[in-house]
HTML snippet that shows the backbone in 3Dmol.js (N, CA, C, O; Angstrom):
<script src="https://3Dmol.org/build/3Dmol-min.js"></script>
<div id="view" style="width:600px;height:400px;position:relative"></div>
<script>
const pdb = `
ATOM      1  N   UNK A   1     134.221 122.935  55.301  1.00  0.00           N
ATOM      2  CA  UNK A   1     133.642 123.603  54.192  1.00  0.00           C
ATOM      3  C   UNK A   1     133.216 125.017  54.552  1.00  0.00           C
ATOM      4  O   UNK A   1     133.322 125.922  53.724  1.00  0.00           O
ATOM      5  N   UNK A   2     132.754 125.215  55.728  1.00  0.00           N
ATOM      6  CA  UNK A   2     132.325 126.541  56.130  1.00  0.00           C
ATOM      7  C   UNK A   2     133.487 127.510  56.210  1.00  0.00           C
ATOM      8  O   UNK A   2     133.317 128.696  55.927  1.00  0.00           O
ATOM      9  N   UNK A   3     134.639 127.044  56.580  1.00  0.00           N
ATOM     10  CA  UNK A   3     135.792 127.925  56.679  1.00  0.00           C
ATOM     11  C   UNK A   3     136.189 128.485  55.326  1.00  0.00           C
ATOM     12  O   UNK A   3     136.645 129.625  55.241  1.00  0.00           O
ATOM     13  N   UNK A   4     136.029 127.726  54.294  1.00  0.00           N
ATOM     14  CA  UNK A   4     136.384 128.212  52.964  1.00  0.00           C
ATOM     15  C   UNK A   4     135.530 129.399  52.567  1.00  0.00           C
ATOM     16  O   UNK A   4     135.986 130.270  51.826  1.00  0.00           O
ATOM     17  N   UNK A   5     134.307 129.446  53.046  1.00  0.00           N
ATOM     18  CA  UNK A   5     133.432 130.567  52.731  1.00  0.00           C
ATOM     19  C   UNK A   5     133.867 131.842  53.439  1.00  0.00           C
ATOM     20  O   UNK A   5     133.518 132.938  53.002  1.00  0.00           O
ATOM     21  N   UNK A   6     134.618 131.716  54.514  1.00  0.00           N
ATOM     22  CA  UNK A   6     135.063 132.890  55.270  1.00  0.00           C
ATOM     23  C   UNK A   6     136.344 133.499  54.714  1.00  0.00           C
ATOM     24  O   UNK A   6     136.690 134.636  55.035  1.00  0.00           O
ATOM     25  N   UNK A   7     137.034 132.750  53.892  1.00  0.00           N
ATOM     26  CA  UNK A   7     138.290 133.275  53.346  1.00  0.00           C
ATOM     27  C   UNK A   7     137.989 134.458  52.442  1.00  0.00           C
ATOM     28  O   UNK A   7     137.002 134.462  51.706  1.00  0.00           O
ATOM     29  N   UNK A   8     138.848 135.452  52.507  1.00  0.00           N
ATOM     30  CA  UNK A   8     138.627 136.630  51.663  1.00  0.00           C
ATOM     31  C   UNK A   8     139.677 136.667  50.558  1.00  0.00           C
ATOM     32  O   UNK A   8     140.833 136.296  50.758  1.00  0.00           O
ATOM     33  N   UNK A   9     139.256 137.109  49.432  1.00  0.00           N
ATOM     34  CA  UNK A   9     140.141 137.261  48.285  1.00  0.00           C
ATOM     35  C   UNK A   9     140.210 138.741  47.943  1.00  0.00           C
ATOM     36  O   UNK A   9     139.254 139.476  48.190  1.00  0.00           O
ATOM     37  N   UNK A  10     141.328 139.191  47.377  1.00  0.00           N
ATOM     38  CA  UNK A  10     141.407 140.604  47.005  1.00  0.00           C
ATOM     39  C   UNK A  10     140.380 140.920  45.922  1.00  0.00           C
ATOM     40  O   UNK A  10     139.997 140.041  45.150  1.00  0.00           O
ATOM     41  N   UNK A  11     139.937 142.173  45.868  1.00  0.00           N
ATOM     42  CA  UNK A  11     138.983 142.553  44.819  1.00  0.00           C
ATOM     43  C   UNK A  11     139.574 142.308  43.438  1.00  0.00           C
ATOM     44  O   UNK A  11     140.795 142.306  43.281  1.00  0.00           O
ATOM     45  N   UNK A  12     138.733 142.103  42.442  1.00  0.00           N
ATOM     46  CA  UNK A  12     139.241 141.870  41.082  1.00  0.00           C
ATOM     47  C   UNK A  12     140.153 143.020  40.634  1.00  0.00           C
ATOM     48  O   UNK A  12     139.843 144.191  40.851  1.00  0.00           O
ATOM     49  N   UNK A  13     141.250 142.676  40.024  1.00  0.00           N
ATOM     50  CA  UNK A  13     142.177 143.680  39.518  1.00  0.00           C
ATOM     51  C   UNK A  13     143.215 144.135  40.540  1.00  0.00           C
ATOM     52  O   UNK A  13     144.101 144.920  40.203  1.00  0.00           O
ATOM     53  N   UNK A  14     143.121 143.652  41.798  1.00  0.00           N
ATOM     54  CA  UNK A  14     144.082 144.037  42.833  1.00  0.00           C
ATOM     55  C   UNK A  14     145.000 142.859  43.088  1.00  0.00           C
ATOM     56  O   UNK A  14     144.536 141.766  43.413  1.00  0.00           O
ATOM     57  N   UNK A  15     146.281 143.071  42.946  1.00  0.00           N
ATOM     58  CA  UNK A  15     147.267 142.030  43.193  1.00  0.00           C
ATOM     59  C   UNK A  15     147.873 142.248  44.562  1.00  0.00           C
ATOM     60  O   UNK A  15     148.414 143.323  44.823  1.00  0.00           O
ATOM     61  N   UNK A  16     147.802 141.262  45.450  1.00  0.00           N
ATOM     62  CA  UNK A  16     148.403 141.438  46.769  1.00  0.00           C
ATOM     63  C   UNK A  16     149.923 141.531  46.660  1.00  0.00           C
ATOM     64  O   UNK A  16     150.511 140.957  45.744  1.00  0.00           O
ATOM     65  N   UNK A  17     150.577 142.262  47.602  1.00  0.00           N
ATOM     66  CA  UNK A  17     152.042 142.366  47.553  1.00  0.00           C
ATOM     67  C   UNK A  17     152.674 141.013  47.838  1.00  0.00           C
ATOM     68  O   UNK A  17     152.098 140.210  48.571  1.00  0.00           O
ATOM     69  N   UNK A  18     153.849 140.744  47.274  1.00  0.00           N
ATOM     70  CA  UNK A  18     154.511 139.472  47.551  1.00  0.00           C
ATOM     71  C   UNK A  18     154.907 139.374  49.019  1.00  0.00           C
ATOM     72  O   UNK A  18     155.138 140.386  49.681  1.00  0.00           O
ATOM     73  N   UNK A  19     154.980 138.151  49.514  1.00  0.00           N
ATOM     74  CA  UNK A  19     155.366 137.927  50.908  1.00  0.00           C
ATOM     75  C   UNK A  19     156.756 138.497  51.153  1.00  0.00           C
ATOM     76  O   UNK A  19     157.658 138.324  50.332  1.00  0.00           O
ATOM     77  N   UNK A  20     156.924 139.165  52.262  1.00  0.00           N
ATOM     78  CA  UNK A  20     158.213 139.745  52.618  1.00  0.00           C
ATOM     79  C   UNK A  20     158.470 141.108  52.003  1.00  0.00           C
ATOM     80  O   UNK A  20     159.533 141.690  52.220  1.00  0.00           O
ATOM     81  N   UNK A  21     157.515 141.630  51.237  1.00  0.00           N
ATOM     82  CA  UNK A  21     157.684 142.957  50.628  1.00  0.00           C
ATOM     83  C   UNK A  21     157.577 144.026  51.700  1.00  0.00           C
ATOM     84  O   UNK A  21     156.812 143.850  52.649  1.00  0.00           O
ATOM     85  N   UNK A  22     158.315 145.135  51.591  1.00  0.00           N
ATOM     86  CA  UNK A  22     158.219 146.191  52.597  1.00  0.00           C
ATOM     87  C   UNK A  22     156.826 146.809  52.598  1.00  0.00           C
ATOM     88  O   UNK A  22     156.163 146.883  51.564  1.00  0.00           O
ATOM     89  N   UNK A  23     156.397 147.248  53.770  1.00  0.00           N
ATOM     90  CA  UNK A  23     155.074 147.865  53.902  1.00  0.00           C
ATOM     91  C   UNK A  23     155.049 149.190  53.147  1.00  0.00           C
ATOM     92  O   UNK A  23     156.039 149.921  53.142  1.00  0.00           O
ATOM     93  N   UNK A  24     153.921 149.502  52.507  1.00  0.00           N
ATOM     94  CA  UNK A  24     153.832 150.781  51.795  1.00  0.00           C
ATOM     95  C   UNK A  24     153.879 151.941  52.780  1.00  0.00           C
ATOM     96  O   UNK A  24     153.511 151.789  53.945  1.00  0.00           O
ATOM     97  N   UNK A  25     154.327 153.084  52.318  1.00  0.00           N
ATOM     98  CA  UNK A  25     154.393 154.274  53.150  1.00  0.00           C
ATOM     99  C   UNK A  25     153.483 155.346  52.589  1.00  0.00           C
ATOM    100  O   UNK A  25     153.393 155.531  51.376  1.00  0.00           O
ATOM    101  N   UNK A  26     152.813 156.045  53.479  1.00  0.00           N
ATOM    102  CA  UNK A  26     151.959 157.164  53.096  1.00  0.00           C
ATOM    103  C   UNK A  26     152.731 158.449  53.385  1.00  0.00           C
ATOM    104  O   UNK A  26     153.576 158.468  54.279  1.00  0.00           O
ATOM    105  N   UNK A  27     152.456 159.517  52.649  1.00  0.00           N
ATOM    106  CA  UNK A  27     153.184 160.763  52.898  1.00  0.00           C
ATOM    107  C   UNK A  27     152.801 161.356  54.253  1.00  0.00           C
ATOM    108  O   UNK A  27     151.638 161.281  54.651  1.00  0.00           O
ATOM    109  N   UNK A  28     153.772 161.949  54.972  1.00  0.00           N
ATOM    110  CA  UNK A  28     153.462 162.593  56.248  1.00  0.00           C
ATOM    111  C   UNK A  28     152.705 163.895  56.021  1.00  0.00           C
ATOM    112  O   UNK A  28     152.624 164.397  54.900  1.00  0.00           O
ATOM    113  N   UNK A  29     152.156 164.427  57.097  1.00  0.00           N
ATOM    114  CA  UNK A  29     151.465 165.712  57.009  1.00  0.00           C
ATOM    115  C   UNK A  29     152.461 166.828  56.710  1.00  0.00           C
ATOM    116  O   UNK A  29     153.582 166.796  57.217  1.00  0.00           O
ATOM    117  N   UNK A  30     152.081 167.809  55.903  1.00  0.00           N
ATOM    118  CA  UNK A  30     152.958 168.975  55.696  1.00  0.00           C
ATOM    119  C   UNK A  30     153.169 169.722  57.010  1.00  0.00           C
ATOM    120  O   UNK A  30     152.335 169.643  57.912  1.00  0.00           O
ATOM    121  N   UNK A  31     154.280 170.444  57.119  1.00  0.00           N
ATOM    122  CA  UNK A  31     154.634 171.134  58.369  1.00  0.00           C
ATOM    123  C   UNK A  31     153.591 172.152  58.832  1.00  0.00           C
ATOM    124  O   UNK A  31     153.478 172.409  60.031  1.00  0.00           O
ATOM    125  N   UNK A  32     152.836 172.729  57.915  1.00  0.00           N
ATOM    126  CA  UNK A  32     151.886 173.773  58.303  1.00  0.00           C
ATOM    127  C   UNK A  32     150.451 173.271  58.398  1.00  0.00           C
ATOM    128  O   UNK A  32     149.555 174.039  58.748  1.00  0.00           O
ATOM    129  N   UNK A  33     150.217 172.012  58.097  1.00  0.00           N
ATOM    130  CA  UNK A  33     148.856 171.470  58.086  1.00  0.00           C
ATOM    131  C   UNK A  33     148.396 171.110  59.495  1.00  0.00           C
ATOM    132  O   UNK A  33     149.141 170.518  60.276  1.00  0.00           O
ATOM    133  N   UNK A  34     147.175 171.471  59.799  1.00  0.00           N
ATOM    134  CA  UNK A  34     146.575 171.073  61.071  1.00  0.00           C
ATOM    135  C   UNK A  34     146.116 169.623  60.902  1.00  0.00           C
ATOM    136  O   UNK A  34     145.387 169.317  59.958  1.00  0.00           O
ATOM    137  N   UNK A  35     146.533 168.724  61.803  1.00  0.00           N
ATOM    138  CA  UNK A  35     146.143 167.321  61.654  1.00  0.00           C
ATOM    139  C   UNK A  35     144.655 167.116  61.950  1.00  0.00           C
ATOM    140  O   UNK A  35     144.017 167.975  62.559  1.00  0.00           O
ATOM    141  N   UNK A  36     144.107 165.981  61.522  1.00  0.00           N
ATOM    142  CA  UNK A  36     142.714 165.693  61.847  1.00  0.00           C
ATOM    143  C   UNK A  36     142.558 165.517  63.355  1.00  0.00           C
ATOM    144  O   UNK A  36     143.534 165.212  64.040  1.00  0.00           O
ATOM    145  N   UNK A  37     141.353 165.702  63.880  1.00  0.00           N
ATOM    146  CA  UNK A  37     141.172 165.571  65.326  1.00  0.00           C
ATOM    147  C   UNK A  37     141.536 164.167  65.803  1.00  0.00           C
ATOM    148  O   UNK A  37     141.054 163.184  65.239  1.00  0.00           O
ATOM    149  N   UNK A  38     142.378 164.055  66.831  1.00  0.00           N
ATOM    150  CA  UNK A  38     142.781 162.748  67.340  1.00  0.00           C
ATOM    151  C   UNK A  38     141.707 162.180  68.273  1.00  0.00           C
ATOM    152  O   UNK A  38     140.775 162.883  68.663  1.00  0.00           O
ATOM    153  N   UNK A  39     141.852 160.901  68.624  1.00  0.00           N
ATOM    154  CA  UNK A  39     140.886 160.292  69.541  1.00  0.00           C
ATOM    155  C   UNK A  39     141.071 160.740  70.997  1.00  0.00           C
ATOM    156  O   UNK A  39     140.313 160.325  71.873  1.00  0.00           O
ATOM    157  N   UNK A  40     142.069 161.579  71.253  1.00  0.00           N
ATOM    158  CA  UNK A  40     142.311 162.114  72.598  1.00  0.00           C
ATOM    159  C   UNK A  40     142.431 163.636  72.513  1.00  0.00           C
ATOM    160  O   UNK A  40     142.641 164.182  71.431  1.00  0.00           O
ATOM    161  N   UNK A  41     142.298 164.313  73.638  1.00  0.00           N
ATOM    162  CA  UNK A  41     142.388 165.771  73.689  1.00  0.00           C
ATOM    163  C   UNK A  41     143.858 166.195  73.692  1.00  0.00           C
ATOM    164  O   UNK A  41     144.588 165.916  74.642  1.00  0.00           O
ATOM    165  N   UNK A  42     144.282 166.865  72.634  1.00  0.00           N
ATOM    166  CA  UNK A  42     145.665 167.343  72.540  1.00  0.00           C
ATOM    167  C   UNK A  42     145.729 168.866  72.561  1.00  0.00           C
ATOM    168  O   UNK A  42     146.733 169.450  72.152  1.00  0.00           O
ATOM    169  N   UNK A  43     144.661 169.514  73.036  1.00  0.00           N
ATOM    170  CA  UNK A  43     144.708 170.976  73.105  1.00  0.00           C
ATOM    171  C   UNK A  43     145.821 171.389  74.057  1.00  0.00           C
ATOM    172  O   UNK A  43     146.012 170.782  75.111  1.00  0.00           O
ATOM    173  N   UNK A  44     146.536 172.407  73.682  1.00  0.00           N
ATOM    174  CA  UNK A  44     147.658 172.872  74.493  1.00  0.00           C
ATOM    175  C   UNK A  44     148.993 172.290  74.046  1.00  0.00           C
ATOM    176  O   UNK A  44     150.043 172.789  74.450  1.00  0.00           O
ATOM    177  N   UNK A  45     148.977 171.255  73.230  1.00  0.00           N
ATOM    178  CA  UNK A  45     150.218 170.691  72.717  1.00  0.00           C
ATOM    179  C   UNK A  45     150.627 171.469  71.466  1.00  0.00           C
ATOM    180  O   UNK A  45     149.765 171.938  70.723  1.00  0.00           O
ATOM    181  N   UNK A  46     151.938 171.611  71.223  1.00  0.00           N
ATOM    182  CA  UNK A  46     152.386 172.348  70.031  1.00  0.00           C
ATOM    183  C   UNK A  46     152.024 171.611  68.745  1.00  0.00           C
ATOM    184  O   UNK A  46     151.845 170.394  68.744  1.00  0.00           O
ATOM    185  N   UNK A  47     151.919 172.366  67.651  1.00  0.00           N
ATOM    186  CA  UNK A  47     151.553 171.811  66.348  1.00  0.00           C
ATOM    187  C   UNK A  47     152.456 170.644  65.934  1.00  0.00           C
ATOM    188  O   UNK A  47     151.933 169.634  65.464  1.00  0.00           O
ATOM    189  N   UNK A  48     153.789 170.728  66.084  1.00  0.00           N
ATOM    190  CA  UNK A  48     154.622 169.583  65.673  1.00  0.00           C
ATOM    191  C   UNK A  48     154.265 168.300  66.436  1.00  0.00           C
ATOM    192  O   UNK A  48     154.296 167.212  65.861  1.00  0.00           O
ATOM    193  N   UNK A  49     153.931 168.421  67.716  1.00  0.00           N
ATOM    194  CA  UNK A  49     153.533 167.237  68.487  1.00  0.00           C
ATOM    195  C   UNK A  49     152.236 166.662  67.924  1.00  0.00           C
ATOM    196  O   UNK A  49     152.135 165.452  67.720  1.00  0.00           O
ATOM    197  N   UNK A  50     151.246 167.514  67.671  1.00  0.00           N
ATOM    198  CA  UNK A  50     149.955 167.056  67.150  1.00  0.00           C
ATOM    199  C   UNK A  50     150.112 166.411  65.778  1.00  0.00           C
ATOM    200  O   UNK A  50     149.460 165.410  65.478  1.00  0.00           O
ATOM    201  N   UNK A  51     150.983 166.988  64.942  1.00  0.00           N
ATOM    202  CA  UNK A  51     151.237 166.393  63.624  1.00  0.00           C
ATOM    203  C   UNK A  51     151.923 165.030  63.769  1.00  0.00           C
ATOM    204  O   UNK A  51     151.561 164.073  63.085  1.00  0.00           O
ATOM    205  N   UNK A  52     152.899 164.949  64.650  1.00  0.00           N
ATOM    206  CA  UNK A  52     153.570 163.666  64.897  1.00  0.00           C
ATOM    207  C   UNK A  52     152.602 162.629  65.433  1.00  0.00           C
ATOM    208  O   UNK A  52     152.650 161.461  65.046  1.00  0.00           O
ATOM    209  N   UNK A  53     151.717 163.065  66.335  1.00  0.00           N
ATOM    210  CA  UNK A  53     150.720 162.148  66.890  1.00  0.00           C
ATOM    211  C   UNK A  53     149.823 161.614  65.770  1.00  0.00           C
ATOM    212  O   UNK A  53     149.554 160.415  65.704  1.00  0.00           O
ATOM    213  N   UNK A  54     149.367 162.501  64.899  1.00  0.00           N
ATOM    214  CA  UNK A  54     148.501 162.079  63.787  1.00  0.00           C
ATOM    215  C   UNK A  54     149.231 161.104  62.870  1.00  0.00           C
ATOM    216  O   UNK A  54     148.648 160.107  62.444  1.00  0.00           O
ATOM    217  N   UNK A  55     150.502 161.377  62.558  1.00  0.00           N
ATOM    218  CA  UNK A  55     151.270 160.486  61.692  1.00  0.00           C
ATOM    219  C   UNK A  55     151.513 159.135  62.378  1.00  0.00           C
ATOM    220  O   UNK A  55     151.409 158.089  61.737  1.00  0.00           O
ATOM    221  N   UNK A  56     151.835 159.154  63.675  1.00  0.00           N
ATOM    222  CA  UNK A  56     152.048 157.907  64.418  1.00  0.00           C
ATOM    223  C   UNK A  56     150.777 157.091  64.517  1.00  0.00           C
ATOM    224  O   UNK A  56     150.805 155.869  64.371  1.00  0.00           O
ATOM    225  N   UNK A  57     149.666 157.759  64.765  1.00  0.00           N
ATOM    226  CA  UNK A  57     148.380 157.073  64.862  1.00  0.00           C
ATOM    227  C   UNK A  57     148.008 156.454  63.511  1.00  0.00           C
ATOM    228  O   UNK A  57     147.542 155.316  63.454  1.00  0.00           O
ATOM    229  N   UNK A  58     148.212 157.198  62.439  1.00  0.00           N
ATOM    230  CA  UNK A  58     147.934 156.666  61.100  1.00  0.00           C
ATOM    231  C   UNK A  58     148.839 155.473  60.808  1.00  0.00           C
ATOM    232  O   UNK A  58     148.416 154.519  60.155  1.00  0.00           O
ATOM    233  N   UNK A  59     150.068 155.520  61.283  1.00  0.00           N
ATOM    234  CA  UNK A  59     151.001 154.415  61.072  1.00  0.00           C
ATOM    235  C   UNK A  59     150.539 153.158  61.806  1.00  0.00           C
ATOM    236  O   UNK A  59     150.715 152.046  61.309  1.00  0.00           O
ATOM    237  N   UNK A  60     149.953 153.333  62.979  1.00  0.00           N
ATOM    238  CA  UNK A  60     149.470 152.182  63.745  1.00  0.00           C
ATOM    239  C   UNK A  60     148.278 151.528  63.068  1.00  0.00           C
ATOM    240  O   UNK A  60     148.020 150.342  63.274  1.00  0.00           O
ATOM    241  N   UNK A  61     147.556 152.286  62.269  1.00  0.00           N
ATOM    242  CA  UNK A  61     146.334 151.778  61.641  1.00  0.00           C
ATOM    243  C   UNK A  61     146.522 151.334  60.194  1.00  0.00           C
ATOM    244  O   UNK A  61     145.596 150.790  59.592  1.00  0.00           O
ATOM    245  N   UNK A  62     147.699 151.556  59.634  1.00  0.00           N
ATOM    246  CA  UNK A  62     147.906 151.178  58.228  1.00  0.00           C
ATOM    247  C   UNK A  62     149.344 151.373  57.822  1.00  0.00           C
ATOM    248  O   UNK A  62     150.261 151.023  58.566  1.00  0.00           O
ATOM    249  N   UNK A  63     149.545 151.930  56.643  1.00  0.00           N
ATOM    250  CA  UNK A  63     150.887 152.168  56.109  1.00  0.00           C
ATOM    251  C   UNK A  63     151.626 153.184  56.981  1.00  0.00           C
ATOM    252  O   UNK A  63     151.028 154.142  57.471  1.00  0.00           O
ATOM    253  N   UNK A  64     152.917 152.968  57.168  1.00  0.00           N
ATOM    254  CA  UNK A  64     153.696 153.898  57.988  1.00  0.00           C
ATOM    255  C   UNK A  64     153.685 155.285  57.371  1.00  0.00           C
ATOM    256  O   UNK A  64     153.895 155.459  56.170  1.00  0.00           O
ATOM    257  N   UNK A  65     153.435 156.263  58.224  1.00  0.00           N
ATOM    258  CA  UNK A  65     153.450 157.666  57.796  1.00  0.00           C
ATOM    259  C   UNK A  65     154.364 158.402  58.766  1.00  0.00           C
ATOM    260  O   UNK A  65     154.016 158.612  59.928  1.00  0.00           O
ATOM    261  N   UNK A  66     155.546 158.793  58.271  1.00  0.00           N
ATOM    262  CA  UNK A  66     156.532 159.451  59.130  1.00  0.00           C
ATOM    263  C   UNK A  66     157.417 160.348  58.286  1.00  0.00           C
ATOM    264  O   UNK A  66     157.847 159.962  57.199  1.00  0.00           O
ATOM    265  N   UNK A  67     157.688 161.541  58.783  1.00  0.00           N
ATOM    266  CA  UNK A  67     158.653 162.450  58.171  1.00  0.00           C
ATOM    267  C   UNK A  67     159.984 162.157  58.862  1.00  0.00           C
ATOM    268  O   UNK A  67     160.232 162.634  59.969  1.00  0.00           O
ATOM    269  N   UNK A  68     160.835 161.376  58.206  1.00  0.00           N
ATOM    270  CA  UNK A  68     162.080 160.914  58.820  1.00  0.00           C
ATOM    271  C   UNK A  68     162.986 162.070  59.234  1.00  0.00           C
ATOM    272  O   UNK A  68     163.648 161.996  60.269  1.00  0.00           O
ATOM    273  N   UNK A  69     163.022 163.132  58.440  1.00  0.00           N
ATOM    274  CA  UNK A  69     163.863 164.287  58.767  1.00  0.00           C
ATOM    275  C   UNK A  69     163.375 164.947  60.049  1.00  0.00           C
ATOM    276  O   UNK A  69     164.167 165.233  60.947  1.00  0.00           O
ATOM    277  N   UNK A  70     162.081 165.185  60.131  1.00  0.00           N
ATOM    278  CA  UNK A  70     161.527 165.793  61.344  1.00  0.00           C
ATOM    279  C   UNK A  70     161.647 164.852  62.540  1.00  0.00           C
ATOM    280  O   UNK A  70     161.903 165.300  63.657  1.00  0.00           O
ATOM    281  N   UNK A  71     161.466 163.557  62.314  1.00  0.00           N
ATOM    282  CA  UNK A  71     161.546 162.582  63.402  1.00  0.00           C
ATOM    283  C   UNK A  71     162.917 162.630  64.065  1.00  0.00           C
ATOM    284  O   UNK A  71     163.025 162.523  65.287  1.00  0.00           O
ATOM    285  N   UNK A  72     163.970 162.791  63.253  1.00  0.00           N
ATOM    286  CA  UNK A  72     165.323 162.808  63.823  1.00  0.00           C
ATOM    287  C   UNK A  72     165.722 164.174  64.384  1.00  0.00           C
ATOM    288  O   UNK A  72     166.618 164.258  65.223  1.00  0.00           O
ATOM    289  N   UNK A  73     165.061 165.249  63.926  1.00  0.00           N
ATOM    290  CA  UNK A  73     165.494 166.590  64.328  1.00  0.00           C
ATOM    291  C   UNK A  73     164.540 167.318  65.269  1.00  0.00           C
ATOM    292  O   UNK A  73     164.962 168.246  65.959  1.00  0.00           O
ATOM    293  N   UNK A  74     163.270 166.928  65.317  1.00  0.00           N
ATOM    294  CA  UNK A  74     162.260 167.665  66.088  1.00  0.00           C
ATOM    295  C   UNK A  74     161.717 166.778  67.201  1.00  0.00           C
ATOM    296  O   UNK A  74     160.975 165.829  66.945  1.00  0.00           O
ATOM    297  N   UNK A  75     162.088 167.091  68.423  1.00  0.00           N
ATOM    298  CA  UNK A  75     161.673 166.300  69.577  1.00  0.00           C
ATOM    299  C   UNK A  75     160.168 166.270  69.771  1.00  0.00           C
ATOM    300  O   UNK A  75     159.615 165.243  70.166  1.00  0.00           O
ATOM    301  N   UNK A  76     159.497 167.383  69.497  1.00  0.00           N
ATOM    302  CA  UNK A  76     158.037 167.398  69.643  1.00  0.00           C
ATOM    303  C   UNK A  76     157.377 166.450  68.645  1.00  0.00           C
ATOM    304  O   UNK A  76     156.488 165.680  69.010  1.00  0.00           O
ATOM    305  N   UNK A  77     157.809 166.505  67.395  1.00  0.00           N
ATOM    306  CA  UNK A  77     157.256 165.614  66.369  1.00  0.00           C
ATOM    307  C   UNK A  77     157.543 164.159  66.741  1.00  0.00           C
ATOM    308  O   UNK A  77     156.648 163.317  66.685  1.00  0.00           O
ATOM    309  N   UNK A  78     158.791 163.862  67.122  1.00  0.00           N
ATOM    310  CA  UNK A  78     159.185 162.492  67.462  1.00  0.00           C
ATOM    311  C   UNK A  78     158.372 161.951  68.634  1.00  0.00           C
ATOM    312  O   UNK A  78     157.880 160.823  68.578  1.00  0.00           O
ATOM    313  N   UNK A  79     158.227 162.745  69.693  1.00  0.00           N
ATOM    314  CA  UNK A  79     157.467 162.302  70.858  1.00  0.00           C
ATOM    315  C   UNK A  79     155.999 162.106  70.501  1.00  0.00           C
ATOM    316  O   UNK A  79     155.381 161.130  70.927  1.00  0.00           O
ATOM    317  N   UNK A  80     155.437 163.027  69.722  1.00  0.00           N
ATOM    318  CA  UNK A  80     154.056 162.890  69.285  1.00  0.00           C
ATOM    319  C   UNK A  80     153.858 161.644  68.435  1.00  0.00           C
ATOM    320  O   UNK A  80     152.866 160.932  68.593  1.00  0.00           O
ATOM    321  N   UNK A  81     154.811 161.376  67.525  1.00  0.00           N
ATOM    322  CA  UNK A  81     154.713 160.205  66.664  1.00  0.00           C
ATOM    323  C   UNK A  81     154.732 158.927  67.500  1.00  0.00           C
ATOM    324  O   UNK A  81     153.921 158.026  67.289  1.00  0.00           O
ATOM    325  N   UNK A  82     155.660 158.860  68.443  1.00  0.00           N
ATOM    326  CA  UNK A  82     155.761 157.670  69.290  1.00  0.00           C
ATOM    327  C   UNK A  82     154.504 157.498  70.145  1.00  0.00           C
ATOM    328  O   UNK A  82     154.003 156.385  70.300  1.00  0.00           O
ATOM    329  N   UNK A  83     154.000 158.598  70.696  1.00  0.00           N
ATOM    330  CA  UNK A  83     152.783 158.525  71.508  1.00  0.00           C
ATOM    331  C   UNK A  83     151.584 158.095  70.659  1.00  0.00           C
ATOM    332  O   UNK A  83     150.788 157.261  71.089  1.00  0.00           O
ATOM    333  N   UNK A  84     151.455 158.659  69.460  1.00  0.00           N
ATOM    334  CA  UNK A  84     150.348 158.290  68.576  1.00  0.00           C
ATOM    335  C   UNK A  84     150.411 156.828  68.167  1.00  0.00           C
ATOM    336  O   UNK A  84     149.391 156.139  68.146  1.00  0.00           O
ATOM    337  N   UNK A  85     151.607 156.355  67.843  1.00  0.00           N
ATOM    338  CA  UNK A  85     151.778 154.952  67.463  1.00  0.00           C
ATOM    339  C   UNK A  85     151.367 154.047  68.612  1.00  0.00           C
ATOM    340  O   UNK A  85     150.672 153.053  68.402  1.00  0.00           O
ATOM    341  N   UNK A  86     151.785 154.378  69.810  1.00  0.00           N
ATOM    342  CA  UNK A  86     151.482 153.543  70.971  1.00  0.00           C
ATOM    343  C   UNK A  86     149.999 153.597  71.328  1.00  0.00           C
ATOM    344  O   UNK A  86     149.368 152.558  71.523  1.00  0.00           O
ATOM    345  N   UNK A  87     149.442 154.802  71.415  1.00  0.00           N
ATOM    346  CA  UNK A  87     148.046 154.949  71.805  1.00  0.00           C
ATOM    347  C   UNK A  87     147.101 154.288  70.804  1.00  0.00           C
ATOM    348  O   UNK A  87     146.186 153.568  71.204  1.00  0.00           O
ATOM    349  N   UNK A  88     147.304 154.518  69.539  1.00  0.00           N
ATOM    350  CA  UNK A  88     146.401 153.979  68.516  1.00  0.00           C
ATOM    351  C   UNK A  88     146.680 152.499  68.251  1.00  0.00           C
ATOM    352  O   UNK A  88     145.776 151.769  67.843  1.00  0.00           O
ATOM    353  N   UNK A  89     147.891 152.055  68.471  1.00  0.00           N
ATOM    354  CA  UNK A  89     148.238 150.662  68.228  1.00  0.00           C
ATOM    355  C   UNK A  89     147.762 149.724  69.310  1.00  0.00           C
ATOM    356  O   UNK A  89     147.556 148.539  69.049  1.00  0.00           O
ATOM    357  N   UNK A  90     147.581 150.227  70.529  1.00  0.00           N
ATOM    358  CA  UNK A  90     147.189 149.340  71.622  1.00  0.00           C
ATOM    359  C   UNK A  90     145.726 148.910  71.547  1.00  0.00           C
ATOM    360  O   UNK A  90     145.306 148.011  72.277  1.00  0.00           O
ATOM    361  N   UNK A  91     144.946 149.547  70.667  1.00  0.00           N
ATOM    362  CA  UNK A  91     143.531 149.217  70.540  1.00  0.00           C
ATOM    363  C   UNK A  91     143.287 148.065  69.577  1.00  0.00           C
ATOM    364  O   UNK A  91     142.145 147.641  69.399  1.00  0.00           O
ATOM    365  N   UNK A  92     144.343 147.553  68.951  1.00  0.00           N
ATOM    366  CA  UNK A  92     144.201 146.465  67.979  1.00  0.00           C
ATOM    367  C   UNK A  92     143.844 145.183  68.669  1.00  0.00           C
ATOM    368  O   UNK A  92     143.683 144.153  68.014  1.00  0.00           O
TER     369      UNK A  92
END
`;
const viewer = $3Dmol.createViewer("view");
viewer.addModel(pdb, "pdb");
viewer.setStyle({}, {cartoon: {color: "spectrum"}});
viewer.zoomTo();
viewer.render();
</script>
C-alpha cells in the first residue's frame, strides 16, 4: 500500500507520450549565442566547442538538443557536443 502512494501521475491536463514515441527535441543554440556557463571551465575553447558542449550537456539532461548540420560539418561543435553529453550524462 505504501508503494502506491509513491507513484507519480502527470499533472492534470498533461498527457504522457505513448510508449515507443521518439524523444522530443529542443532547438540548438544559435551560432552567435554565448552558451550558459557550463559546470566545468571552458575558457580558452572556441565558441563552437562551447556551444556544442552546452547542447550536448542539455541533451544528457533532457530532450536532445543538436544542430545536425553543424554536428556533421564542424569538428569543434561535434567534439564539444560529445564531450558535453558524456560529462553531463555520467552524473546520472
